[in-house]
N, C-alpha and C positions, 0 to 999 in steps of 0.2 A: 638466943645464941645463933650465930650465923651457921648455915648449913652448907657444907662444901662437898664436892664429889669425892675428893681424895686429899689426904694430907701426907706429905713426906716428913717424917718425924725425926728430930734430933740430929740432923746432919750438919756438917760444917759448910756453910754457904760461902762461896767465894764470888766476889765481884772485882772490878778493877780498883775499887776503893778499899777493900779489906775483906776480912774473914770473920764470920760470926756463927755461933751455933743457934739455930732456931728451926721452927717448922715452916714448911711451905704448903699453903692451902691452894687447891686448884678447883676452879668452878667453870664449867662450860669451855674447857680447853685453854683457859688463861690462868695466870697466877692471880689469885684473888686476895691473898693476905700473906704476910710474913710475920711470925710472932712465936709465942710459946703456948704450949698446951692447947693448940688448935685441934678441933675434933671433926671427924668425918666417918661415914660408914666404912670407907676403905682407907687403909693406911699402909705406908711403906716405911719400914724401920731403917733409917739411914745412920744409926749410931756408929760412930767411928769411921764414917765415910765422908767423902767430899761431895757436895751437891753443886754441880757446875752447869752453866748454860750449855746446851747442845752446841757442838762446833758448827761454824759456818765456813765451808770450804769454797772459796771464791774462784777456783781455777781448776776445772775438771773437764776432761774430754770424755764424753759419754755417748755411745751409740752414734758416733760421728765419723764421717768420711774425712780422711786426712787430705792434706794438700797433694800428697802423692797418689791418692786414689785408693787407699787401704782403709777398710772399715775397722774401727776399734773392736777389741775383744769383748767389751762389756756393753750389755744392754742397760737401759735405765733400771730394770729390775735387779740385775746382778751388781751394778755399780752402787746403787743406793743401799742395797742390802749390806754390801761391804762397808759403806760409809756408816750405817747405823751401828754395826758391830764395833766400829772404832770410835763411837761417841759423837759422830757428826749427824746433825738433823736437818741441815740446809746445805744444798749444793748450788753453785752457779756454773753451768756448763755452756757450751758454745753452739748456737744455731749458725752453722757454717755455710755461708754463701760461697759457691765456687763460680768461676767465670761462666757467664751464660745463664745463671740461676736468677730468678726473680726473688728479691729478698723477702717480700711478704709471704711468698709461697714456702720458702725455706722455713720461716718461723712457724707457719701454720702446720706444716708437716711434722716438724720437730716437736711441737707442742703435743701433737697426737701420740707420738712415741712415748713422751714423758708421762702423759696422762694415763696411758695403759700400763706402765711398768713401775713408776717410782714409788718407793715406800718412805722416802723422806720428802720434805718440801724442796722446791727448786725454783730457780730463776735462770734467765738466759743472758749471756753476752751476745750482741749482734756482731758476728764475724763477717766483715765486709771485705771482699777481694775483687769486686767488680763494681766500682763506684760510678755507675752510669748516671746520666741526668735523672732518669726514672727513680733510681735508688736514692739519690741525694735529695731530690726535690719532693718526692712523694712517699716512698716506703719508709725511709729512715725517720723523717719527722713524725709520721703517724705511729710508728712502732715505739719511738721514744715516748711520745705522749701517752701511749697505752701502758707504759710502765717498764719498758725494757731500757733501762737507764745506763747501760754501758756498752761500749763498742770496742771490738777487738780488731786491731790492724797488725799486719806483718810488714816488717822492713826487710825481710829476706825470704827465701824460697821462691823459685821461679814462678810457680803456679798461683801463688796467693799474695805475693808482695805488692805493695803500693809504691809508686814513685813519690818523690817528695811533694810534688804539686797535688797529687791525689790525697796524700796525708793531710795537707793543709785544707783541702776541700772538705774532707770528713770532719776535721777538727772544727771548722767553721759551722757546720750543721750542728755538731754537738754543743757548741757554745750558744747557738741561737735557741736550742730547744731544751737544754739542760740535761746533758749526759756526760759521763766520764769516758775519755779515750784511753784504752789499755793497749799496750804495745809489746810485741815480741821485737825487741830492738837489738839487732846485730847488723853489722855492715855486710851486705850481700856480696859485694865484689871481693872483699878479702876472703870470705869463706869459700866462694867458688874457685878463686885463683889458687888458694892453698890446697883445697881438696883435689882439684885436677892435677896439680903438681905432685902431690903425694901418690896418687893412684898411678900416674904415668911412670913413676920411679919404683913401682912395685910395693909401696907401703899401703897395704890394703886391709890389714887386720883391724878389728874394732877399736883397739887402743889408739889408732891414728885418727879416729873421729875427733878426739879431744884436740889433737894438734891442728886439725883443720879449722877449728874455731879459735883463732888467736884471741888472747885477752883484749887486745886493743880494738877488736871489732865490736865488743860490747861497749867499751869506753866511747868510741867515736859515735856510735848510734845513739847512746844515751845523751851525749852532748847535743847532737843534732835535733833529737826530738824535744829536748828541754828548751832549746832556742826557738823551735816552732811554738811551743807552749808559751814562751815569753812574748813572742811576736803577737800572738792572737789572744793572749790572756785566757787560755783554755786549759783547765786542769788535766793532768795526765797521770796514769798509773804505769810504772815500769814493771813488767812481769819478770819473774825468776832471776833476780840479781845473783850473779855467781862470783864476782871478783871483788877484791878489796878496792881496786881503783874505781869500779862501778859504784860502790857504796860511797866512795869519797866524792865522786861527781855529784851524786844526789845530795849529799850533805852541803856542798857548796851552793848548789842551786836553791835549796830550801833556805839557806842563809841569805841568799839574795832576794828572798820573798817570792820566788817562783812556786806556783802551786803544783808540786810534783809529789806523788806518792809512790811507794815501792813495796814489793813483796820479795821474799825469798822462799825457798822450799827445802824440805828435809834432805833432799839429795845433795844440796850444797852445804848443808850443816853437818852431815854425817858420812858422806862419801867423798872420795877423791878420784883424780884421773887414774890412779893405780888400780882402781876396781875394774877398769876395762882391760887391764893387762893380764889376760888369762889364756889358757891353751885353746887353740882352735878358734871357734866362733863364740865360745862361752862368754867372752866379754861383751857381746852384743846385748846381753840382759841388762847391762848398766849404761847403755847408750841413751843419752837424752840431749836435748839442745836448749840452752847452752850446756856444755858438758860439766860434770863435776871438776873442781880445780885442785886446790892444795889445802893442806892443814892450816897454813897461814891465812888463806882466804876464809876458811871456816871461822877462824877466830875474828877476823875483821867483820864478817857478817853477824856473828853473835854480838859484837860490839855495836854494830849499826842498829840492831834490834834494841839493845839496852838504851842507846842514846835517842831512839825515836826516828833515826834517819830512814829505817825500814819499819813499816807499820804492821805488816801482815805476814804470816807464814801460811801458804797454801800448798796443796799437794802437787799441783800440775799433773794429776792422775792422767796418764796417757797409756792405756793398756794394750799391749800386743803380746800374743802368745809366742813362745820360742819354738815355732814350727812354721809350716808352709802357709798358714793363715795369717801370720804376723811377721815376726822378725826375719824369717827365712822365706818370705814370699818370692824373692828373686832367685831362689834356687838353693842348692846345698853348699855353694861356694861363692857367696856374694862378697863384693868389696864393701867397705864401710859406708860408701855413698848409697848403696842399694839396700841398706838395713833400716827399718823403721826406727825412728827416734822416739823414746818415751819409756817411762817406768810406771808401774802401778804404785799407788800411794794413798788412796782414800782411807783405807782402814788403819794404816800404820802412822799417819800423820800425828794424831793426838797422842797415842801411846809413846812414840819416840820422843816427842817434845816434853811430855809429862815426866818421863824418866830423866831426861837431861836437866830440865829446868827445876823440877820440884824434888824428885827423889834424890838426884845427885847434887842439888843445891846450886846449880849454875845461875838460877834467877829466882823468881818467886811464883807462887800460885796465882797471885793477882796478875802478874805479867803474862802468864800462860793464858789466862782467861782473855786478857786484852788482845793478844796476838792471834788467837785462834777462833774467837767468837765476837767479842764486842767491837773491836776495830773494823773487821771486815763488814759487820752489819752496819756500822755507822757510815763507812766510806761508800758502800754500795746501795744505800737507801733502804735498808731493811730494819733499821733501829727506829723506834724502841720495841717494835714487835718481836724482833729476833736479837739474839746475842747477849742477853742479860737475864739475871734472876731479879725481877722487879715486878711490882704490882702492875697489872695491865698488859704485861708481855705474854706472848704465847708460852705455854708450859712445855717448852722444849728443854729437857733436863737430862743430864747424864750423871748418874750416881757412881762415883769412882771408889774402888777399894784401893787405898794407897799402899797397902801391904801385899797385894797379890803380885806374884812374880810369874812372868810368862816368857817362855823361850820362843822366839819367832822361828817359824819353819817355812819351807817352801810349799807345804800343803795345808797350812793352817789358816789361810785367809778365805774370805767369802766372795771374792770376785771371780772372774772367769779367765784369769791370766795363767795360772798354773805354776808360777814361781814368785818368790818374794826377794827383791833386791837387798832387803835388810835381814835376811835369814841368818840364824845362828847368833843373834843378839838376845841377851837376857834383859828384859825390861821389868821395872818395878812400878806398879800402878796400872790399873786397868778399869775401863768403864764396864760395870757389870749389869746395870739396869739403865735403859734409855727410853725416855718418853718423848713423844711428838704430839704437841697440842693436847697434853694431858693423858694420852693413850700410850700404854706400854708397847713399844715396838721391839725391844730386845730385853730378855730376862732369862736367867738360867741357861745361858749360852744357846738360846733358841730365838729365832725370829718369830714375832707375834703380830706381824702386820701383813696385809694383803697387797699384792701388786696393784698399783693405781691409787693407793690411799694417800699418797703425797699430793700436795697442792702447788699450783703455779702461784708465784708471789709477784704481783705488780709492785714496782718500787717507786718511791718518791725521789724527787731531786734533792739529794743530800747537800749539806754544807760543802762537802768535799768537791761536789760537782760544779759549784757556782764560781764564776770568774771572780777575781780579786777586785776588779774595777780599776786597776792600774793599767791604763792604755799605753801601748807602745806609741811613740810620737807619730809614727806613720799612720796610725789609725785615729788620732786625736784631731778633730777639725780645727782646734786652736793652733796646731803646729803643722798641719799638712795642707795648708792653703784652702781649707774648707771642704776637702774631699770626704764624701760619705761612703765609707768602705765597710762598715759593720751592718 
């Protein structure tokens, strides 16, 4: 009889293909067998519980300096602690290069912070805002080959945005070496013009932040980046889709065969622009970019998830305290341009989605697993090690009590933010026991993992990252008079 370290017994296991009741045997930190009546010296009784893959949150700002020079509220220890309590076992955060920084040094220093604090596993997006020849020709190729297979670019914000030509340069390096280009895609000129006009007329409250990000600025930037992708045959990921029109742009592009992927976030599924309309500066707690939109946009985004136009739901965890260290760093009476954008969301991402999709019946448990674990693992080069309950995968498992009801409060999370933008919502379904590589890291509402126990995950070049092979005529020697441009 096979000897295992641990068996999770009698739970309802969910994958993207279906749900079945069986045991999960773990040996050496990986899933060794799935079946019935499996035996081990240690067992966890999961009767009447769901046994799901640990969440993969592919968009998290952790222990990172913002483009505006403000440090996030969360360290790797506090952020990943929060992630673990919410059922997430893998995070992808940003090694953020600012202008003047050497990219390789940024990654080395950031890896040191993560190694000292993380209690979940982690990987990095390479955030590039200074694409010097040194970065493009030396650092970026070497870092990609070392397993950092995704690159973050900004098309807005003065201190970090890239010009169109620079975006194309970065995309060409990604194409050559096998990486996914991820973008914050909004039209910079529209936002700056609108924001300046609002403030000049005295419209300074947090609610006007949403007005300063016109819907069309998302649509225009999506279209532009998608055409860059088409020109170079380089896959792209559009971050935090917020509008119905944005989702429609993506649908059309995918229908044309352009390799574009997209995510949305809980703030665009559960919040609206009205959440920023509060007395005084209170609305600053709900400020993020792009801003939450309308109830009709929420429905369009849910539809996009159902249809597969959007493949991932990430948190875009961007934690700033509501005090002088964060949202109010510019003083006690800032205008909306001076307030840090971002919401905490690592811990609430999965419970919010579980309640909506499974408990309330908006979708299915299989789709929940796909959007929050399997799809991000596949797209970002972590599968089959992460994102699935399967033999040979890491034993990253969240055991959910589908009947447990939790009222979200401002002081009930485990991050370092001090408020919860989703407070006062009652959710049904909660991850009660969480394992990382076979070791219990959360149980009985207590953290059981030491800081630094998480591991850095080198990533492979996934199918999503590979060009389609359909060259634009300008790059095809058969139609461009023999020019060798790739």
